[in-house]
C-alpha positions in Angstrom: -76.3 -15.2 14.8 -73.5 -13.4 13.0 -73.8 -10.5 15.5 -73.4 -12.9 18.5 -70.3 -14.4 16.9 -68.8 -10.9 16.6 -69.7 -10.1 20.2 -68.2 -13.3 21.5 -65.0 -12.8 19.5 -64.7 -9.2 20.8 -65.2 -10.3 24.4 -62.5 -13.0 24.0 -60.1 -10.4 22.5 -60.8 -8.0 25.4 -60.2 -10.8 27.9 -56.9 -11.8 26.3 -55.7 -8.2 26.3 -56.7 -7.8 29.9 -54.7 -10.9 30.8 -51.7 -9.6 28.9 -51.8 -6.3 30.7 -51.7 -8.0 34.1 -48.4 -9.7 33.4 -45.5 -8.0 35.1 -42.1 -7.8 33.6 -39.4 -8.9 36.1 -37.2 -6.0 37.2 -33.5 -6.1 36.4 -31.3 -6.9 39.3 -28.3 -4.9 37.8 -26.6 -2.5 40.1 -23.5 -0.7 38.7 -22.2 0.0 42.2 -21.8 -3.8 42.9 -18.8 -5.6 41.7 -19.1 -8.1 38.9 -19.9 -11.4 40.5 -19.4 -13.5 37.4 -15.6 -12.9 37.1 -13.6 -14.0 40.1 -9.9 -14.5 40.7 -8.5 -13.4 37.3 -4.8 -13.9 36.9 -2.7 -12.5 34.1 0.8 -13.7 33.1 3.4 -11.6 31.4 4.5 -12.6 27.9 8.0 -11.9 26.7 8.6 -11.5 23.0 12.2 -11.6 21.9 12.3 -9.7 18.6 14.7 -7.1 17.5 14.1 -4.3 15.0 16.7 -3.6 12.5 17.8 0.0 13.0 18.0 0.5 9.2 14.2 0.1 9.1 13.8 3.3 11.2 15.7 5.5 8.9 13.4 7.4 6.5 14.4 7.5 2.9 16.2 10.7 1.7 15.4 10.1 -2.0 12.2 11.6 -3.3 9.2 9.3 -3.9 9.1 7.9 -7.4 5.7 7.8 -9.0 4.4 4.6 -10.5 1.2 3.2 -12.1 -1.8 3.3 -9.8 -0.6 6.2 -7.6 -3.4 8.7 -7.0 -2.5 12.4 -7.5 -4.2 15.7 -6.8 -3.1 18.3 -9.3 -3.9 22.1 -9.4 -2.7 25.1 -11.2 -2.0 27.7 -8.5 -4.2 30.8 -8.6 -6.4 29.4 -11.4 -9.9 28.6 -10.1 -11.5 25.3 -11.1 -8.2 23.5 -12.0 -8.1 21.2 -8.9 -8.5 17.6 -10.1 -7.8 14.1 -8.7 -6.3 11.6 -11.1 -4.0 8.6 -11.2 -1.0 7.3 -13.0 -2.3 5.1 -15.8 -0.9 1.5 -16.2 1.2 2.9 -19.1 2.8 5.4 -16.8 1.0 8.4 -18.2 -1.2 11.1 -16.5 -3.9 13.0 -18.3 -4.8 16.4 -16.9 -6.7 19.4 -18.1 -5.6 20.6 -21.5 -2.2 18.8 -21.4 -2.0 15.6 -23.4 -0.6 12.5 -21.7 2.4 13.3 -19.6 4.8 10.5 -18.5 4.8 10.3 -14.7 6.2 6.8 -14.1 9.8 7.0 -12.8 9.6 10.7 -12.0 9.5 12.4 -8.6 6.5 14.7 -7.8 8.5 17.8 -8.4 9.9 16.5 -11.8 6.5 15.6 -12.9 5.1 19.0 -11.9 7.9 20.6 -14.0 7.0 18.5 -17.1 3.3 19.2 -16.6 3.9 22.9 -16.2 5.9 22.9 -19.4 3.1 21.1 -21.3 0.5 23.6 -20.0 2.5 26.7 -21.1 0.7 26.9 -24.4 -2.7 27.4 -22.6 -1.7 29.2 -19.4 0.8 32.0 -18.9 3.6 30.7 -16.6 1.5 28.0 -14.9 2.6 27.0 -11.4 1.5 23.4 -11.0 1.1 21.7 -7.6 1.2 18.0 -7.5 0.2 16.1 -4.3 0.5 12.4 -3.8 -2.9 11.3 -2.3 -2.5 7.6 -2.2 0.3 5.1 -2.9 -0.9 2.2 -5.0 2.2 1.3 -6.9 4.2 0.0 -4.0 3.9 -3.0 -1.6 1.9 -2.3 1.5 3.5 -5.0 3.7 0.9 -7.7 2.7 2.4 -11.2 2.7 1.3 -11.8 -0.9 3.4 -8.9 -2.2 7.2 -8.5 -2.4 8.7 -7.6 0.9 11.9 -5.8 -0.2 12.0 -2.4 1.5 14.7 -1.2 -0.8 12.3 -1.7 -3.8 10.1 1.2 -2.6 12.9 3.6 -3.2 13.8 2.4 -6.7 12.0 2.8 -9.9 12.8 -0.8 -11.1 10.8 -3.8 -10.0 12.2 -5.4 -6.8 13.9 -8.8 -6.6 11.8 -11.6 -5.0 12.4 -15.2 -4.3 8.9 -16.1 -5.7 7.1 -13.7 -8.1 3.5 -13.2 -6.8 0.7 -14.1 -9.2 -2.1 -12.7 -7.0 -4.2 -9.8 -8.4 -2.9 -6.4 -7.6 0.5 -7.8 -6.6 3.6 -5.8 -7.3 5.4 -7.1 -10.4 8.7 -8.7 -9.4 11.8 -9.8 -11.1 12.6 -13.4 -10.0 16.0 -13.9 -8.3 18.5 -15.7 -10.5 18.8 -19.4 -9.7 21.8 -20.3 -7.5 24.7 -21.8 -9.5 
């Protein structure tokens, strides 16, 4: 009896498979040579935007970039293998690299910081030539609406003036504008 049940189930399974194999999948009617029939009579209109760009915004700063907390640096002692390291300016303005103790970087240009670091490394290296590259700016506004939007603040080492100091995480610290008299 059990054998008959297995035979009947097997025959039913074969019959189902045979029926599934006989089904045909409809062929696609896509032809790349024919034009798209779904989109007809498209019309476009010109949009005029009346904005002017302040010419001062196009002038690149001539002052050197001033390092600040969060900036990512790549430092290497030239011709000394294994000294390439990526680090960042700590919140207290210090950079820790190799055998040098913390060196203040906040408020310095890259070249000034390289001179200070080179001087600090002289006790361990003979006349070290230090290369400092700015990899990523993280101490300045990026144009986001929740940060200060004072382009002159990027060039200065002091916090920028803002109408409303931002309280969002990662925002640039701002000095509030004095209240009007």
